[in-house]
C-alpha positions as CSV (number, residue, x, y, z in Angstrom):
1,M,120.3,74.1,89.9
2,I,118.4,77.1,90.4
3,L,120.2,78.4,93.4
4,E,122.9,76.7,93.2
5,T,123.6,79.1,89.6
6,E,123.2,82.3,91.9
7,D,125.4,84.7,93.0
8,G,125.7,85.2,97.2
9,I,124.0,81.7,97.6
10,E,125.4,78.3,98.2
11,V,123.7,75.6,98.5
12,V,125.4,73.6,101.6
13,G,123.4,70.1,101.5
14,E,120.6,68.2,100.2
15,A,118.8,65.7,102.5
16,V,116.3,63.1,100.8
17,D,114.0,63.0,103.5
18,G,112.7,65.2,106.2
19,A,115.0,62.7,109.5
20,E,117.7,63.7,107.3
21,A,116.8,67.3,107.3
22,I,116.8,67.7,110.4
23,T,120.4,65.7,111.2
24,M,121.8,68.2,108.5
25,A,119.9,71.1,110.0
26,A,122.0,70.9,112.9
27,S,124.9,69.8,111.3
28,L,125.2,72.6,108.6
29,R,123.4,75.4,110.1
30,P,122.4,76.8,106.7
31,D,120.6,80.1,106.7
32,V,117.7,78.8,104.7
33,I,116.0,75.5,104.3
34,C,113.6,74.8,101.4
35,M,111.5,72.2,102.7
36,D,109.2,70.0,100.6
37,V,106.1,68.2,102.4
38,Q,105.6,65.0,101.4
39,M,108.5,63.0,101.5
40,P,108.9,59.1,102.7
41,G,109.5,58.4,106.5
42,T,109.6,61.8,108.6
43,D,107.6,64.4,106.4
44,G,108.1,67.9,105.7
45,L,105.8,69.1,108.6
46,E,107.2,66.8,111.5
47,A,111.0,67.7,110.2
48,T,110.0,71.5,110.2
49,R,108.5,71.5,113.7
50,R,111.6,69.5,115.5
51,I,113.7,71.8,113.9
52,V,112.3,74.8,114.8
53,A,111.9,72.8,118.3
54,S,115.4,72.4,118.5
55,G,115.9,76.4,118.7
56,S,117.3,76.6,115.1
57,H,118.3,80.2,113.5
58,S,117.3,78.4,110.0
59,G,114.1,80.0,108.1
60,I,112.1,77.5,107.0
61,L,111.0,78.0,103.3
62,I,107.9,75.4,102.5
63,L,107.3,74.1,98.8
64,T,104.1,73.6,97.8
65,T,101.5,72.6,95.1
66,F,98.8,74.2,97.4
67,N,97.1,70.2,97.1
68,R,96.7,70.0,100.2
69,D,95.9,73.2,101.9
70,D,95.9,71.9,105.5
71,Y,99.2,70.9,105.3
72,L,100.8,74.4,104.2
73,F,98.5,75.3,107.5
74,D,99.9,72.8,110.0
75,A,103.8,74.0,108.5
76,L,103.2,78.1,109.0
77,K,102.0,77.0,112.6
78,A,104.8,74.3,112.7
79,G,107.3,77.7,112.4
80,A,107.4,77.6,108.5
81,S,109.2,81.3,107.4
82,G,106.8,81.2,104.0
83,F,106.1,79.4,101.3
84,V,106.3,79.4,97.4
85,L,104.5,77.2,94.6
86,K,106.9,74.6,93.3
87,N,105.6,75.6,90.2
88,A,107.5,79.3,90.8
89,T,109.7,80.8,88.3
90,P,113.7,80.7,89.2
91,E,113.2,84.6,89.6
92,A,110.6,84.0,92.8
93,I,112.2,81.1,94.0
94,V,115.5,83.1,94.6
95,E,114.0,85.8,95.4
96,A,112.1,83.8,98.4
97,V,115.2,82.3,99.7
98,Q,117.2,86.0,99.8
99,V,113.9,87.3,101.5
100,I,113.8,84.6,104.4
101,A,117.5,84.9,104.5
102,R,117.3,88.4,105.5
103,G,115.5,87.5,108.3
104,E,112.5,88.5,107.5
105,A,109.0,86.1,106.5
106,L,107.5,85.6,103.0
107,L,103.9,86.7,103.4
108,S,102.0,86.5,100.0
109,P,99.2,88.6,101.1
110,G,96.8,87.6,98.4
111,V,97.9,83.9,98.3
112,T,98.4,84.1,102.3
113,R,94.4,85.2,102.8
114,S,93.0,83.1,99.9
115,V,94.9,79.8,101.1
116,I,93.9,80.1,105.0
117,E,90.9,81.3,104.5
118,R,89.8,78.5,102.4
119,L,91.2,76.6,105.4
120,M,90.2,77.4,108.3
121,A,86.4,77.1,106.8
122,A,86.8,73.8,105.7
123,P,85.6,70.9,107.8
124,G,88.3,68.5,109.0
125,T,91.2,70.2,108.0
126,A,92.2,71.2,111.5
127,D,90.8,71.7,115.1
128,P,86.8,71.6,114.6
129,A,87.3,74.1,117.8
130,D,89.3,76.2,115.7
131,N,86.7,77.4,113.1
132,A,85.8,81.1,113.9
133,R,86.9,80.9,117.6
134,V,86.9,83.5,119.9
135,R,88.8,82.8,123.0
136,P,87.0,83.9,126.0
137,V,89.9,85.3,127.5
138,P,92.1,87.2,125.2
139,A,95.4,85.5,124.1
140,P,98.6,86.9,126.7
141,G,99.9,90.3,125.4
142,L,96.5,90.8,123.7
143,D,95.7,93.2,125.8
144,D,98.9,95.2,126.1
145,L,98.5,96.5,122.1
146,T,97.4,99.6,121.8
147,G,94.1,100.7,119.6
148,R,96.4,101.6,116.6
149,E,98.1,98.3,117.1
150,R,95.4,96.2,116.8
151,E,94.2,97.9,114.0
152,V,97.1,97.0,112.5
153,L,97.5,93.6,113.5
154,G,93.7,92.8,112.0
155,L,95.4,94.1,108.5
156,L,98.3,92.3,109.4
157,A,96.6,88.9,110.3
158,A,94.3,89.5,106.3
159,G,97.4,89.2,104.8
160,R,98.1,93.0,104.3
161,S,101.6,94.1,103.0
162,N,103.4,97.1,104.5
163,A,102.1,99.3,101.9
164,E,98.4,98.3,102.1
165,I,98.4,99.0,105.8
166,A,100.1,102.0,105.5
167,R,97.4,103.1,102.6
168,V,94.3,102.3,105.0
169,L,95.6,103.5,107.8
170,Y,96.8,106.8,106.2
171,L,100.2,105.9,107.9
172,G,103.7,106.1,106.5
173,E,105.7,102.8,105.5
174,A,107.8,103.2,108.4
175,T,105.5,103.6,110.9
176,V,103.5,100.5,110.6
177,K,106.9,98.7,110.3
178,S,107.6,99.8,113.6
179,H,104.1,98.9,114.7
180,V,104.7,95.5,113.2
181,S,107.7,95.2,114.9
182,K,106.0,96.4,118.5
183,I,103.3,93.6,117.6
184,L,105.5,90.8,117.2
185,A,107.5,92.0,120.2
186,K,104.6,92.2,122.8
187,L,102.9,89.0,121.2
188,G,105.6,87.0,121.6
189,L,105.7,86.0,117.5
190,R,108.3,85.4,115.3
191,D,107.2,86.7,112.1
192,R,104.5,88.0,110.0
193,I,103.4,84.5,109.4
194,Q,102.7,83.5,112.8
195,A,100.9,86.5,113.3
196,V,98.8,85.8,110.4
197,V,97.9,82.7,112.4
198,F,97.2,84.1,115.5
199,G,94.9,86.4,114.0
200,Y,92.8,83.2,112.6
201,E,92.8,81.6,116.0
202,N,92.1,84.6,118.1
203,G,89.0,85.7,116.4
204,I,90.7,88.8,115.4
205,V,89.9,87.9,111.2
206,V,87.0,85.8,110.7
207,P,87.2,83.0,108.0
208,G,85.1,84.1,105.0
209,A,84.9,87.3,106.1
210,P,86.1,90.5,103.7
211,P,89.4,92.0,104.2
212,P,89.7,95.0,106.3
213,G,89.6,97.9,104.5
């Protein structure tokens, strides 16, 4: 109802569960998919994995109540482009859809940092080997980053916005945006969300440590 009343947004379909969402995503090819997590049968996590794995260009916006942080993290790993709280204002929901429709990732620095650090530090919510893990062999592409790009990646993975990174590193926002684009390309990442996941999985950001800068 919220989206249908907004100029420039057309709701092309509604699915009752994850299985139907997968089918409709393939046939309708929407710009954005608003995905619930807990659904009967195929849940939102599995649906997200399958849609992304199919090569779909639809951005997936996860709707969450934060009562299961592990669901959120798994969704981000599966390739979701962002998330919003179910109790978000209508304006925030519309903005989230518009951001993802532009091909950007919706990354709220404070919330993302809090959620992922809490998740990664909690036992049993992910592979135990993931907690504060540092790989003995750098991930592909990591060695290709310049010193400045590593600094930007560290701040990016900690949930910093471009403006915050620019302020910490005394750079212009346009320069930061350029560095972020190069980082994503070198590491083969889709968006900023994946950069956050990459940073935690590769020990670039340690759960519980104070954020850089």
